[in-house]
DOMAR-149638 format. One record per residue: x, z, y of N, C-alpha, C, O in turn. Coordinates in pm, whole numbers, plus 50000, padded with zeros to 5 digits. Atoms other than C-alpha are relative to their C-alpha. Layout:
BEGIN
XZYXZYXZYXZY;...
// end
This chain:
BEGIN
499684994449846016428080133805501414990550003502354992249925;498795009749989019008049833933501035008550074500775020050110;498904992949975022358059334055499945005250153500545015450188;500034997949876021468058634423499215013550026499615022350102;501024989950003018528082634376500585012949954500325023650010;499344987550054020558106934174500835007350099500705019350123;499134994549903023278110134437499375003050136500035009750216;500864994449892020618114534713499905014849979500145021950076;500054986650044020148148334532501655005350008501955013950090;498804994850023023758154534450500795004250125501315015350129;499505000049875025158149634808499615010750074500355019850112;500594989149892022808169935014500035012949953500165022550029;499714986250031022978198034766501215005649976501345017649954;498414997350005026768197834739500615003650122501465012650128;499454997749862027508196835101499445010250071500165017450140;500524987449929024958221635234500155013249934500215013749811;500124983950064025058260835170498835003049999498064999050086;500874992349990022548281135054500125014050079499175021650099;499974983949968023798313035199500674996050129501434986350125;499085000349882025198314835557499804985350103498734980650143;500015012649898025948284035781499604988149901500304986449801;500375012950095024288252635606500804989850013501274983849916;498985011949980026348227635759501495003249951501755014949980;498814996150019029958229135635500835005350119500635001150232;499194993449910032558250635816501314990050038502034984549955;498725005249971035268234636018501065009350019501085017350113;498814990950007038548251935932500824995150077501644987850021;499075005249897040478243436269501235006350008501635010050118;498734992949991043718258736174501214992149907501054988749790;499175007350048046908241736110500955009949902501765004949824;499244991550106048468271435914499125013149950498055016849998;501004989950069047228300135697500925013349963501955011649899;499224991150040048568334535660499925005249864498805004049814;499874996050138049418348635321499815013749966499465017649854;500264987050049049268384335358501125008849952501435019650002;498874991950056052108395335147500874988349926500444977249896;498805010850043055438377435008499514997649844499874987349786;500425004250167053908378334633499074990550035499304979149995;500965011450001050868359734742500684988750045500514978449979;499315012949921053048334834973500894993849866500834981549853;499435008450128055268327334617498814995749925498894984449877;501165005650081051868323734441499664988050037499684978649958;500745010649931050448300234665501024987450006500554976050005;499045012649997053808277034681500394997449862501014987049842;499695004150134054238278434307498664995449917498704991049802;501135005750060050678269734235498875010649938497685007849927;500744991650072049368300534065499095007850092498275015950048;501014991249904047588314934368499154987150070499804978450127;500755010349956044858291034478499625001950159498425001350186;500234999949841044938294634877500534989150081501334980850038;499475010149920045558273735149501465004150049501875014950092;498474998449973049238266635204499954997450127499805007150201;499695007149863049588246035518499224987050008499154979549911;501205008549970046978221835679500654982649953499934973049924;499575013850048049378190735587499955000549851500144990049789;499985002850160049098200435211498345001949949497914999349837;501405000450043045298206935231499325012750111499905022150166;500854991649912042628224535432498605003849945498034994649886;501024996750054039598242935331498554989050019497814985849926;500885010749971037158217535497500234987149942499344980449889;499655012750088038938188535363499915001449826499564992549749;500254998350129039008204935025498444999549923498314998449801;501305000650022035118204735015499794984249988499264979849887;500015014349987035248167335102500584993249854499964985049785;499565004650135037698161734792499295002649895499184994249806;500744996450120035628180234560498794991949974498404989949859;501045008650021032748158734623500244986349962499674980149872;499445015050031034468126134634500424999749851500094990549776;499665000350179035958135834270498874999449910498894993049805;501144999550058032438144134175499234985849968498654981949866;500705015949972031148108834282500864992349908500304985649822;499425010450101033758090934094500185005749867500804998549789;499724992550107033798116033809501445000849960501844999549844;498494996550018037528122733864500035014949982499095022849988;499464984850019039568155533801500025006450141499705018050165;499724992449880040278160634152500414985650098500754974750051;499695008549895040858141234499500865004550101500775016350136;499374996349848043288140834813499364990150103499114978250089;500785007249875041698131435139501214998050087502105006550086;499025005149897043978114735396499684995250142498554991950175;500155004449841044258105435755499344986650038498954984550153;500475011749992042998070935697500104989249860500894990949768;499865005650131042408045235435501414996249961501904999849854;498655002850033045928029735469500985010049941502005007249877;499344987350015047008067935435499855000349839500825001649765;500474999850146045098067135086500844991449927501494995449830;499275012050088046688034734967501395005049989501835005549874;498684996949981050178046635071500455014249909501535015649851;499724989850091049888080234893499684997749868500175005349784;500375004050153048378063634568501304995449969501975002249891;498975009750061051228037934528501495008750030502395007149948;498784992849978054138061534680500275011249903501395014949869;499804988050098053498089534445500224994749872500445002649780;499545007650138054148063234154501234993750002501884991049900;498875012250007056898042034278501365006550046501475017450102;498494996849948060688043934347500734986950006500354976449954;499195014449977063398018534450500104991149878500304995949766;500015005650174063357991434175498644996749945498554987849860;501145002150074059817992234085498944988350054498884983550167;500845013249930057237964734111498265003849984497855011149894;501425001550012053447962434156499274990049970499584979850032;500795014550051051217936934013498465001550096497625010250073;501234999149924048327929534286499014990249993499274979250042;500755011050024045507910734204498844996350085498155005650126;501385002249934042587890434393500455003450160501525006950210;499984995849847041767895234759500535010950041500525021049972;499544986349953043377919234980499835002050135500144992850211;499924997049868042867934135290501104998350074502135001250012;498835003949924045307924935548501225011150001502405008349978;499224988549973046827959835604500665001249858501885002549857;499394996750133047457964035217501054987949964502024989149889;499405013750041048867930835182501385000750090502464996650046;498764997249923051337939235459500785010749969501985011349994;499234989950040052077970535321500844996249862502005000249852;499455002850111052887956334970501184990350034502284993249987;499245011749990054697923135095501245002250111502384997550110;498955000049886056357934035415500755016049977501875015849927;499624987350010056977973835411500645004249881501835007249884;499164996950112057737981835063500894991649966501664996849885;499065006850048059887953635010501345004450071502495002750030;498634995349932062147969335272500565012649898501715016649913;499484988150059062507998535027500184997049863500155005349773;499495002550163063407980834715498914996949906499214995349788;501414999450080059697977334578499464985050007499384979650118;500245014550006058547940934464498555000049968498125008349888;501375000350040054927931834449499944985349973500624977550039;500375011950073053577900734237498734997250028497925005849992;501455002449968050347884034362499274991349940499644979549937;500465011250078047827868634158498424998550040497885007250109;501445003250005044207854034151499365008449917499995012249818;500604992750104041617874433985499714995049845499245001349750;500355005850129041407851133710501084995949898500874993149780;498515000150051045267847033624500245010449875501385014949866;499904989150118044867871633306501364995849948502225004649953;498724999050063047917854833135501065003250075501895011650039;499014996449908050057854933419500185011550031501345015150053;499664986049976049547889333486500655006849904501605014149930;499104995250126050547898833119501354996850011502235005249987;498465003850016053717877833155500775007950115501925011950095;499284992749925054527895233470500515016750000501355021950074;499814987950026054547929433350501295003849934501584998849825;498884999350082057737942333261500485017350013499585025250038;499794987850018059717976633238499935007050132499825019250145;500074992949860059657981233615498805000950065498745006050177;501215000149944056027976633665499275012850009498945017649901;500534987850011054468007533761498455001750041497805012150029;501224997649942051227998733914499084984349989499624974050028;500625011749971048577971133887498885005850119498335016850120;501044995249887046287971834208499114987850026499534976250030;500935009249982043147954434271498925006650104498755018850114;501144995949912040287956434530498744997649920498704987049856;501005003550052036847959834392499014987850014498224983149932;500675013049983035517930634566501014995350106501355003250193;499065004149928038007908134742499585000550158498534995450198;500435000149858038087915035128501054993050078502104999050102;501415005549974037517888735280499584990249907498534984349932;500235012150084037557863734989498745001149908498264991349852;501274996150059034577880034827500044996549853498984994349795;499775002350120036137873534487499775012049905500245023049937;500284984750072034987899434211500954998649878500984988649806;499024998050121037577909133956499385005049880498535013849892;500654992350112036657916933598500925013949951501855015149873;498934986350009037967953333617499815005249865500675013749840;499724994950136037267961833255501034992449951501994998949910;499045008650072039357930933126501495003150048502435002949968;498894996349958042147941133384500405015349960501615017649959;499884988450040041857977933273500605000049855501505007649822;499275001550151042617967732897501424997450013502305003849955;498695005449985045557947933022501065013250048502165015249997;499324987949976046857979133175500205012249916501215019249921;499864990350131046338002832895500924992149912501974997549878;499115004750100047887978432668501565002050028502355004449936;498764998649962051107980432881500265014850026501435018350042;499914987749947050608015432966500535000450168501465007350210;500005002349862050378005233344499255007550069498215008850004;501044993449922048508026633614499354988950054499944979650109;500795010049908045558006933742499225009850113498585019950084;500424996249886044568015534101498974987550066499224975650086;501095008049933041338002034256499635002750095498925012750090;500554996349881040588002334608498464995349999498094983649985;501305000450021036798010334608499165002850136498035007550139;500324999149880036348010334967498474994550020497515001650048;501295009849979033507983234992498935006649896497745005549926;501044997150121031667997934674499865012549946499765013749824;500044987650071031458034434639498544999149946497784990149983;501074998650095028578044334407499574987049939499114987249825;500485012750052027768007334360500884996649856500434991649753;498885004450115031078003634128500755016149967501095024050056;499364988950033032608032833928501224995849915501254993149795;498895006950102036148021933854500855010849902501755007149826;499304991350104037298054333666499244995249876499864990849780;501065003350122034198047033420500614988349929500784988949808;499625012550034035548011133389501324998949942501634989449869;498614999750073039138020733290500995002350111502155004850080;498904997249914040868025133616500695015049979500125023349908;499364986649996043318056333658499855006750164499975018650193;499674991749859043228061534045498784990350065498574979350014;500625006449920040548050334309500345002750145500655013950183;499614996749843041218046834681498964996650091498314986250073;500985004249907038978046734957500475000250152501355008550177;500214999249859038848040835341498705007050005497715000749967;501374995249973036018066835422499554997450128498405000750157;500315002249870036088055735774498914986849991498324982350090;501165013249992033708024735652498815005749940498485015950001;501374997550038030388030135460499905014449951498805019849955;500054986250022031128063935350499865010250108499365021050079;500214993549836031148078235731499024991750044498054998350082;500995007149955029008050535830499814996850123499034987850156;500375001149870029228054236181501114999250109500965000350231;498835004649872032588046936353500455011250052501145010350154;499624986649914033138084536435501295006449941501965015149998;499094988250071035628096436164501144988349923500774979549845;499175008550081038858078136043500495010149900500705022049925;499744992450126039798089235687500314991049875500094979049860;499815010450149040838078235331499695014249895499395025949919;500204988950113040538096234993500564993049870500124982049835;499865004350138042208091334656499615009049888499805021149888;500654992850084040558100034353500934998249840501494987649811;499074999850121042428107234009499215004349860498585014749841;500434995850167041348107733635500605010749953501575014250020;499364990950056042328134333433501134996749868500844988449782;499055004450099045588133633201499465002649872499075014249859;500524996650132044398132132843500805010849926502025009849941;499314989150096045528162332608500654992349888501634997149831;499045011150111046688132732353500874992550066501524994650168;499045010849921048438104032415499474995950129498264996650149;500455004149846048308091232793501154994150044502274998950034;499115007449942049988064832954501095005850095502265002050100;499194989749913051338090733211501185007749939502175011550001;499174992150085053088108032935501154990849940501954995549858;499005008550069055308077032849501254999650075501335006950174;498684998749920058888070332974499874990350110500884987750176;500065009349882057458045033232499725008950124499865003850235;500204992649919056548075833424500655014349989499975024649983;499234986150056059328103733354499815009550102499775021450072;500094989649883058928119933690498805010449987498905021550039;501244996350005055178129633590500215011749911499315020149910;500094991050114056578152433297499895013150041499335021349968;499774985149973057208183933488498585001150057497955011150021;501494997049962053798180933651499025002649896498275012349892;501004998650131051898173633315500535015449933499605021649879;499634989650058053898205033188499265012250061498585020249996;500584988949907052808228733487498684998150018498015008350002;501274999749951049498214933588499094992549884497954990149924;500885010650130047928193733236499224991950071499704984150154;500715012749969045298173733317499894996950126499664985150152;500075003149870045248177233682501294994450056501384993650178;498475001549966049008166433699500134987750119501074987950197;500095010649919048308136033903499715005650168500224999850264;500294993149873047038157534209501285006650048501775001650150;498694997149942050388179334249500974990150015501904991750094;498755008450004052468150234190499584989650134500444983250195;500615009949875050448129634471500565009550135501285005150224;499584990749884050948161334715501355000650015501734998850131;498624996449988054568167734656500894987250013501924988450080;499345010649986055788130134618499674992450131500454985250194;500415007349865053808118034913499725007550104500365006650209;501014994449893051478139735104501155011150073501335012150195;499224990149938053948166535160501104992850080501244998550188;498925003949950056968144635276499434986050104500244981950187;500485013349922054958112735452498715005750076498264999150170;501054994949926052088134135570499094994150072498964995050194;501315006749977049138114635584498695008349979497665005949917;501154987750053047078145135578498454996050094498394988650192;501295001849959043348145035663499985010650096500695020750085;500304991449896042098161635973498645006949963497735000349913;500984993550056039618189235905498494994950101497344995450058;501365003949911037078176436210499544987349931498354985349908;500305011250033037378142836072499285000749826498454992649785;500464997050114036658156135715498355004550006497455000249934;501334995349964033608173635845499084989750041497874990550019;501135011849948032118141336000499984992349875498874987649847;500075008250130032958123035665498745006949915497795000949864;501204995850083030788149835498498534996950023497594994949945;501595004849956027828142035700499834987449990498674983949965;500375013950051028138106735652499604998049847498704990349813;500184998050141028298114135268498525002249990497944995249907;501434993350044024708131335282499004988849997498084988549915;500585013549993023358096935385500284988049928499574978049933;499265013550061025508072635180498844997249888498504985449892;500925005050126022918070534868498714994250082498254983950034;500775007249924020308061635121500084987950089499134980250105;499625010849914022038037335360500334988049891499894976549901;499405014050085023758015835069499054993049933499234980949928;500725008950058020998005134883499244990950092498894980050047;500985008049921018937991635191501114989150055500734978250098;499145009549945022367975135298500254990149893500424978549932;499515008450113023157958834967498704990249986498944978849947;501115007150021019477945334957500104988450144499734976750129;499955004249882020087933835333500934988049975500614976650008;498905009850012023217915035239499424986949913499604975349949;500435010550082021587894834966499224989750068499334977550074;501075010149912018697885135185500644991250092500434979150086;499255006649874020907875135494500744986249928500534974449957;499175013050072023327853335258499214990549956499364979450007;500995009650037020557836035075499304993150074499074981250052;500715005949890018587831235382500744988350081500284977650121;498825010349908021637814135566500494987949914500734976649957;499515014250060022727792235292498894991449997499194979550003;501235011749973019137774635307499994993950098499394983250104;499675009649880020247765035648501074992350003501284985550103;498945009249988023277747735549501335007050041502425001350049;498974995949943025327774735677501105004049880500695007249769;499024998450101028637780135482500335014249954501425019149983;499904987050006028027814835349500975001549847501004992749761;499414996850122030317832735066499695012849958500235022450014;500514989850042028617857634880499794999949870499044990549843;500205003950153028567860734488498505001449969498274999449850;501535001150035024517863734492499614987950020498464984349997;500705015250000024527827434566500514992749878501704993549848;499835007050131024487807334253501234993350018502044996849931;498845008650004027317784034343501125008150004502165002149976;498874992349985029677810934386500485003349863499755006749770;499375000350145032387812234099499775011149930499815010549807;500244988450069031617848034029498625004049982498415015849956;501154995849989028007847434034499165006049865498195013649861;500494992550144027347855233659500745012549980500225020849905;499524988550022029867882433680499235010250110498905021350069;500874994149909027987895633993498925006549929498785018749923;501294995450070024657895733784500445011549876499835021749845;499654988450130026277915233491500795010950021500575021249957;499344989749968028797935933640499815008650121500395019350141;500174992949846027537945833996498514999150047498044993650147;501384997850005024027954233933499605008350148498615005650214;500114991049881024277979534226500514991650130500554997250239;499565011049863025487950734482501815002250005502595009049937;498424999849992029037944834597500435003850142501454999350195;499654994849852028987962534944499264996250091498094992950074;500575005149871028397953835295500284987250045499764983650151;499295008849938030307922635325499594985749944499444984049823;500085012750035029657885035331500994992750114501474998050214;499315009049886031457856335517499144987150022498314982149947;500455014349955030537825535693501224991950070502004996850152;498535005949960033237797735751499044988850115498154981350075;500425008549912032287779136089500644985950013500144977050083;499425009850036034757753635988501254998550131502284992850095;499104996749922036877759136308500345011150090499325017850109;499794988449897038317786136557498864998350119498185007650164;500814999649888036327772136827498485003349977497835011150046;501444998850066032937769936639499925015749953498915022449978;499984983650029033687805936512499745008350121498825016550128;499954992949876034467818536868498434999250076497875008150140;501235004349922031257801136993498775009449916498085016449990;500654991150055029097819936728499895013950013498855020550002;499994985149988030527854336786499855001550163499795013050208;500364998049869029957847237164498325000849995497795010350051;501545001950005026007837437094499295012349926498215016049973;500404990250056025447866736843499395010450078500105013150174;500554988749923023297894836993500175009749927500705019149987;499924989050092023287917736702501385004649960501705016549970;498784996650055026817915536558500965005850115501155000050222;498994995749910029427939436719501354995249964501654996349845;498955005650038032717923636727501135010549995501555017350089;498954986750017035337947336569500594997749849500114990149764;499165000450119037857952536287499465008149885499965007449773;500394988650096035877979936107499044991549914498774980149949;500985003450094033397973535812499385012049952499905023149952;500594989450084030917992835637499105010750100498895022550070;500514992149866029098005735980498604998949972498194990349893;501255000249978025558013736043499464988050085498304984050071;500275010749940025607985436276500684988049938501774989649883;499215012950036026477948136185500934995650069500744992750187;498895002549941029777939636250500664986149968500474981749854;499425011850016031677907336279501274998350059501515005150159;498855000349987035237895036293500584986049985500404981649872;499295012750022037197860136340501255003549909502165008849973;498774994950076039867867336065501214994650038502185001950061;498485004449978042667842336137500545004250139501735006250165;499494996049838042907851336503500475015550009501365018950087;499704986750000043047888636430500905005149901502135004349910;499414991950119043817908036102501374993749959502504998449949;498945006950074045587879135961500774989050108501184978250066;499595008849896046897862736293501614999049975502184988950017;498365003250003050887868236200500154996249840501344995549808;499745005050120050447857035820500244984450002499654977150082;499365012650016052187824335719498414990849919497484995949856;501145009450058049667794135608499774999649872498634996449839;499794998150127050687798735241499055012149961498225012349870;500474984350034049577836135253498354998550029497495002949953;501415000049980046287827735421499314993249909498214997649876;500865006050103045277802235166499995006249885499085002549810;500164992250097045877825334909499015012849999498515017249895;500734992849965043967850135057498464996250058497545003850088;501585006049965040917827135154499674999450152498544998350199;500145000849863041737826835520499934989050047500964982550029;500165012749956040407796035684499765002150166499385012750215;499835001549838040597786236076498455004050055498325007750172;501384999049974036657790536078499355014949953498325020049998;500764989850055036137821035874500055013550098500975018250167;500304988649926034107851636016499645008049888498865003549805;500404990350080033887882135812498745005650057498685005950180;501044992549954030527899935845499755012849917499765011949794;500394991250073029657933635751498435006450046498335013050149;501034999849978025857937635732499335016150018499275023549920;500654986449969024187970535879498565003749966497964999149869;501104994850033021127988335900498544993350071497384996650047;500965008349934019107965036111499214993049939499674987849838;500935010250063016257945336012500534987049968500864978750052;499395012950052017477917735784499474989550078500334981950122;500665012849953014857891435944500764999950157501244989550202;499215001649866016427898636288501364995550005501894989550099;498305003949999020067894236173499834987049971500434979550048;500155012650044019007862435996499724988750148500314978350175;500435008949896017277848536316500994998750100501164987850154;499004998549901020047860336550501424991549956502234986650035;498935007650050022607843936326499654983949995500504975650027;500465015249983020747809736305500064994750126500504983450144;499875005149878020427808836670501524998050071501794990750166;498434998649968024387816536703500624988349944501704984049984;499095012950050025167786136491499734987150069500374976850045;500635012649934023477761236697500874997850145500594988450220;
// end
């Protein structure tokens, strides 16, 4: 049984209930009564496992978190209000003033802005490297390095990292590896490849229908033996490890980020995300197959397509070896100029022009004039943003119809 088929069973069986209401319950309450002062004390010190306050967790959201953790084979998860909320929670739970991040490969514009602009205001430095710059990455690690961060697939430059090799570097120097797996849930399993934390914008392919904003962070278990999180690189974690053992990264994230920054998931959004999860394992293989079909066919027509399934792509061999379940919903086309890109977007009948990705519908956006419009030329070049670049997220439509539509839109 392949991975997608396995999760078809897991998701629907985990999300639905065998007794009472089949569909998950929406617990639409901001606060929860404790019943007694003793219970209240236990809830706050963690010895009683009941809801504290919806900023710190909600029963509907807790169901989503448990399934996301199972999907990634993690010890637990924390759902957030958005994908950027998930990234912020993951990094801020480990960082303090003076710390450093190593960011590898292509990067979503919002994440790049968080690292380069926002975190720098608080004394946190980020060093950016290409996915192949292994020697430079090692040389950049120092005592202040707390995080190595990468995307499973560069968004939108479509470059593929060698996650296992980067994980070995992170382990060698006892540095936390965080992988943004938004584009490749189920297709890539970062924790199994050596990552410590995965982050998602569940708004994308996990929900799949543009109805629910959300994010999620999945954590691995702390080892009972030697573990990078027990070293002096992360002294603040020791009290959490002492109290929570293998689940220590979760209370650390909740108390050092969620409690104070408040990127809490909404119960209604968590419910909608659960409904999307039920069909993820059905939708994803169709879309992955369609992405390849569209990319290969458009390339035959001389259209400048960027996707690693194309033989001329620099990471084609890595795609074949490490990404057997595909690399998500994205491909890009370069129309060489802003004017030609705009002309394509005006002519396409199928693509919806929007900043989202991973929808059931095919989506498209001109990168330089939107998400990356306030980035300087050097940064755009590093991130692979050209004047004519259009990012496309393939949906559930018939791939032949997408191909025909795109070909007519390029004329």
